[in-house]
C-alpha positions in Angstrom: 120.4 293.6 25.7 120.9 297.0 24.2 121.4 300.1 26.2 118.6 301.8 24.3 116.2 299.0 25.5 117.5 299.4 29.0 116.9 303.2 29.0 113.4 302.8 27.6 112.6 300.0 30.2 114.0 302.1 33.1 111.9 305.0 32.1 108.8 302.9 31.8 109.3 301.1 35.1 109.8 304.4 37.0 106.8 306.0 35.3 104.7 302.9 36.3 105.9 303.0 39.9 105.1 306.7 40.1 101.6 306.1 38.6 100.8 303.4 41.2 102.3 305.5 44.0 99.9 308.3 43.2 97.1 306.0 44.4 98.8 305.5 47.8 99.6 302.4 49.7 97.8 299.1 50.2 97.4 298.5 46.5 96.5 295.3 44.8 99.1 293.7 42.5 99.0 295.4 39.1 100.3 294.1 35.8 101.2 296.2 32.7 102.0 295.2 29.1 104.8 297.2 27.6 104.4 298.0 23.9 106.7 300.1 21.7 104.9 303.4 21.4 105.8 303.7 17.7 104.2 300.3 16.9 101.1 301.2 19.0 100.7 304.4 17.0 100.6 302.4 13.7 98.8 299.2 14.8 96.3 300.7 17.2 95.7 304.3 16.3 92.4 304.6 18.2 94.0 303.3 21.4 97.0 305.5 20.9 94.7 308.5 20.4 92.7 307.5 23.6 96.0 307.4 25.5 97.0 310.8 24.1 100.0 309.4 22.3 101.6 311.3 19.4 104.5 310.8 17.1 106.6 312.8 19.5 105.7 310.4 22.3 107.3 307.5 20.3 110.7 308.8 21.2 111.9 310.6 24.3 115.3 312.3 23.9 116.0 310.1 20.8 115.2 306.9 22.7 112.2 304.8 21.5 109.6 304.8 24.2 107.4 302.1 25.7 103.7 302.5 26.5 102.4 300.7 29.5 98.9 299.3 29.3 97.4 298.1 32.6 96.0 294.6 32.5 92.6 294.2 34.2 91.0 291.0 35.3 94.1 289.3 36.7 93.4 286.1 38.8 94.7 287.6 42.0 93.0 284.9 44.1 95.8 282.5 43.4 99.5 282.6 44.3 101.6 284.9 42.1 103.8 282.1 40.7 100.6 280.3 39.5 99.2 283.4 38.0 102.4 284.2 36.1 102.7 280.6 35.0 99.5 280.9 33.1 100.2 284.2 31.4 100.7 284.4 27.7 101.6 287.6 25.8 100.8 288.3 22.1 103.8 289.1 19.8 103.1 292.9 19.9 103.9 293.0 23.6 107.6 293.7 24.0 107.7 293.3 27.8 105.7 293.5 31.0 105.9 295.1 34.4 104.4 294.0 37.7 103.9 296.2 40.7 103.5 294.4 44.0 103.6 295.5 47.7 105.3 293.4 50.3 107.2 293.4 53.5 110.9 292.8 54.0 113.2 292.4 56.9 116.9 293.5 57.1 119.4 290.7 56.6 120.4 290.9 60.3 116.9 289.6 61.3 117.2 286.4 59.2 118.7 284.4 62.1 115.6 285.2 64.2 113.1 283.6 61.9 111.7 280.5 63.6 112.5 277.2 62.0 109.8 275.7 59.9 107.8 278.9 59.2 106.5 279.0 55.7 103.8 280.7 53.6 101.1 282.5 55.6 102.7 281.8 58.9 106.0 283.4 57.8 104.0 286.3 56.3 102.3 286.9 59.7 105.5 286.6 61.6 107.2 289.2 59.3 104.2 291.5 59.5 104.5 291.7 63.3 108.3 292.1 63.4 109.2 295.7 64.6 112.0 295.9 61.9 109.9 295.1 58.9 109.7 297.5 56.0 106.7 297.9 53.8 107.9 298.1 50.2 106.4 298.6 46.7 108.3 296.9 43.9 107.8 297.7 40.3 109.7 295.1 38.1 109.8 295.2 34.4 111.3 292.9 31.7 111.6 292.9 28.0 111.5 289.7 25.8 115.3 290.1 25.1 116.1 289.6 28.8 116.5 293.3 29.7 115.2 293.9 33.3 114.7 296.8 35.6 113.2 297.4 39.0 112.1 300.3 41.2 111.6 299.9 44.9 109.9 302.4 47.2 110.0 302.1 51.0 106.9 303.2 52.8 109.2 304.9 55.4 110.8 306.9 52.6 107.8 307.6 50.5 109.2 310.1 48.0 110.0 309.9 44.3 113.6 311.0 45.2 114.0 308.0 47.5 113.0 305.3 45.0 115.8 302.8 44.4 116.2 301.5 40.9 118.4 299.0 39.1 118.3 295.8 37.0 119.2 293.4 39.7 117.1 294.5 42.7 114.5 291.8 42.5 116.1 289.0 40.4 113.6 286.2 41.3 110.5 288.3 40.3 112.3 289.5 37.1 113.0 285.9 36.2 109.4 284.9 36.8 108.2 287.7 34.6 110.6 286.7 31.9 109.1 283.2 32.1 105.8 284.7 30.9 107.4 285.1 27.5 108.7 281.6 27.1 107.0 279.4 24.5 
């Protein structure tokens, strides 16, 4: 994993999270393909023009950039792990990013979870808990294993309060990396 790839992915994930945040809360799950901007300019000039991309956009501060392309038509009527298990990316796609909203509880509440609660029952229990936090997670990965996440709490809904880092949502990042396995 190169630091150049890490910087480009960090920039792409933060831009994607801010793009989704502009539409407010209670969003559906959204998936984005990540394509090197320079390659998109060469291989898909019409698409690049429609997106307003230029040669200058291919690099940001000397770092090669990634262009995010939202994927429509996802089968959101099935569990996320099943949907991701069926995904296949063409070679031109260098990575992907997923934005999903969820609820989380602080670690101190873990002992309060009733035994045997799973799936929908657990979701309902968490949804009613007074200490729950609504969160939006944007997680991106590249084929080489580079990963990045950005997390926004509804209670701190500001671009300045978004947390980011490569290890914030490791299970989801791992599942996204699985979409690139042969």
